[in-house]
C-alpha positions, 0 to 999 in steps of 0.5 A, a space after each residue: 495443482 495444490 501440493 504439500 510443500 516440505 519446509 525442511 530446508 535441506 529437503 531437495 524435493 519439496 513438493 509432494 502430493 496433498 494427500 500426503 502427512 509426510 515428506 516422500 523425499 526426506 520424511 518430514 511431517 506437512 501439517 505443522 503445528 497439526 493445523 497448517 500447510 505449506 503449499 510453496 514458498 513465496 520468500 527466501 532470507 539469510 535467517 528462514 523462508 516464507 511461504 504460502 500455506 492453509 489453515 486446515 483446522 478452519 471452514 475453506 480452509 483460507 489461505 495464510 502466510 507461514 514465516 520460518 525463522 532458523 536459528 543457527 545454533 544447536 546449544 540447548 541453552 542458547 537455543 532455550 534463551 532464543 526461544 524465550 526471545 522468540 515468545 516475547 516478540 511474538 506476544 509483541 506481535 500480537 498487540 498489533 491492530 491495524 487495517 494496513 498491517 497484518 494480522 498474526 494468527 499464530 506462533 509456535 516452536 516446530 523441530 528447532 524452528 521457529 513460525 510465525 503464521 499472519 494474514 495473506 495480504 494479496 497484491 504487489 510489492 513497491 519493489 515488484 512495481 517500480 520494477 514493473 513501471 519503473 521510478 515514481 515521480 516527486 508527487 507520486 513518492 510524496 502521497 506514498 509518505 503521506 500514507 505509509 507514515 500514519 501506519 509508521 506512526 501507529 506502530 512508535 505509539 505502540 512502542 514498537 520498531 519495525 526494523 526492516 522497513 523496505 520496498 519489498 515489504 510494502 504491498 498494494 493491497 488489490 481489494 482496495 489499492 491501500 499501502 499494508 505494511 508487512 514482514 514484522 518478523 524482525 520487529 521489537 518492543 524497544 524495552 524487550 530488545 534491551 532486555 533481551 541484550 542485557 540478558 541473553 548477550 549478542 550471540 542469541 539476539 543476532 540470530 534474528 533479522 536485524 534488517 536490509 543492508 543500505 534500506 537500515 542505518 547504522 545505529 540499527 546494524 550494531 543492534 542499537 535501533 530507536 524510532 529514527 532508524 524507521 524513519 532512515 529506512 523509510 527515506 531510503 525506500 523513497 531513494 528506491 521509488 525516485 531512482 529505482 535503485 537500491 541504496 547500496 547501488 548508489 553512491 555514499 561519502 567515504 567519511 561521512 557515510 552519507 548516500 550521494 541522492 542528489 545527483 541521481 534525482 530532480 525534486 523540489 528543493 523543499 522535499 530535498 531537506 526532507 529526504 535530507 533529514 530523513 537520512 542523516 548518519 548521525 542521529 542528531 540531526 535525523 527526525 526524530 519522531 514520524 509526526 515532525 516529518 507529516 508536520 514538514 511534508 504538510 507545510 512544503 506548499 507554503 514553504 514555497 510561498 514563503 520563499 518567493 518573499 509573502 513573508 518576511 518572518 516566517 517563524 513570526 507568522 506561524 507563532 500568530 497564525 497559531 495563535 488566531 487562525 480565525 482571525 486571519 482567515 477572516 481577514 483573508 477575505 476583507 478585500 484589501 485588508 488580506 495579508 500574507 499572514 491571512 493568506 498562509 494562515 487560509 491555506 494551512 486552515 484548507 491543508 487537510 481538505 486538499 490533502 490528497 487530492 494532487 493529480 499526477 500528469 499522464 503521459 502525452 503518449 497515453 496508453 492502458 499501460 500508462 493508465 494503470 501504472 499511474 493509478 498503481 502509483 497513487 493516482 485516481 483522479 482521470 478527468 477528462 482524459 481520452 481512453 477511446 479503444 483502450 483494451 483495459 479487460 480485466 483491468 482493477 481501478 475501484 473507486 476512480 474518478 472518471 469523470 467527462 472521460 471518453 470510453 468510446 469503444 473501449 474494453 472493459 470486459 470482466 473489469 473491476 470498476 466498483 464505486 467508480 465516478 463515471 459521470 458525464 462520461 462517454 462509452 459509446 459502444 464500449 465493451 463492459 460484459 461481465 464488469 463489476 459496477 456495483 454502485 458506480 456513478 454513471 449520471 448522464 453517462 452516454 451509454 449507447 450501444 454499450 455491451 454490459 452482458 452479465 455485468 453486475 450494475 447493483 446499486 448503479 446510479 444510472 439516472 440519466 444515462 442514455 441507454 439507447 441500444 445498451 445491452 443489458 441482457 443478463 446484467 444484475 441492476 438490483 437497487 439501480 437508480 434506472 427508470 422505465 423509459 430508459 429500460 425500454 430503450 435498452 436491451 434487456 431479456 430473460 436473465 436481466 435483474 430488474 431494480 427490484 431485484 427480479 427477473 420478468 417472463 417474456 
């Protein structure tokens, strides 16, 4: 049931009838800025709260996120300065235009409280994922970094510092499984930050969030954030993903302040070096830019080769590779003339084509839960695996690779399998009622006796698939690649939509 939620922090009965315009408990206005209605509280912090809301001014009243910031002072002059600072930062947020960052829709002040309105991102935070499925392994964590670092690079490229990177502020978006960096209420334009401190002093400035203890580095807590501060917070986020522990729960060196995380996790020496440099307390030794982290991650596979003695002077080899990659690459194809230099050059040249294709390993005892958790943690290739008799109803597995996998008697009812690859997969007697298989690749799949009633097979490729006695009653086959012989072998009825987009009279 939809309600109107009162955003007055002191209201004791905030839930109201959706038709009311004023809170029946405290009398506060329920329609913010003559436009937004809060529906429920979805987050709370030391400086405010976050609400699920709806925009009453647009057709369909779309959902949105309303973030309320509450300054803790009453002095008129200080409030005026804080309002000016808020408006500066809101305009900074308005500059952000990235598909993995929520868009700022509006900002305003109401009853001496500041509000940011942003697009709603449906999905699960990494904090909840880890609590639900357990910590990530090294490969999954590196994959996380590979995806989120370019987003952070974009933020820094427009001269902004996020200042509150943590697992709770990174969502795995439901619609496409991509990571989204949220909660830019603490983001700072580096120029505006110093201007605010100079003009208004620390008192007004510190009314806004300065980061989360344990994830934020010392210089940020001292109100002197730099780009590298976000890198430290990202490193702390990796620790949480690997251990399921917040940084504040990890022991630290009482003299240096460095976290003693090496004893908590088992990772490769090369990845440990990267994390250590991300988590340096001393700014002089920490990564200065996101690109430095990306470059070191990219070179990790080849560092192992170097350490195994294939080259004696890695710096000289890399310099030579930069000067003459093509010659070295050709030399790698010349039989006995192949050298460590050419092998390294060839590996570096192939890096981008292989990036992101590594697979994590499923546990020996595969269950529906381990399959879904592995997918949620970033794995998308489950070729040749066996999932017979699994209950995967309502599962969301778009664009997953299941070629040559077995799904005998598996339940995919109401599942999202958009653009999934099922080349040569075995779905004998599987249940796919109402499953969304739009543009799915079912080339040469075994689909005999499978139940596709009311399934969406729009644009699916069924060429060469075995559809003997498959139930296609009510299925949508618009633009599907399927021939008449296959249709004759399957079961169809008056509700089936055929490849030409039409139903047939019986």
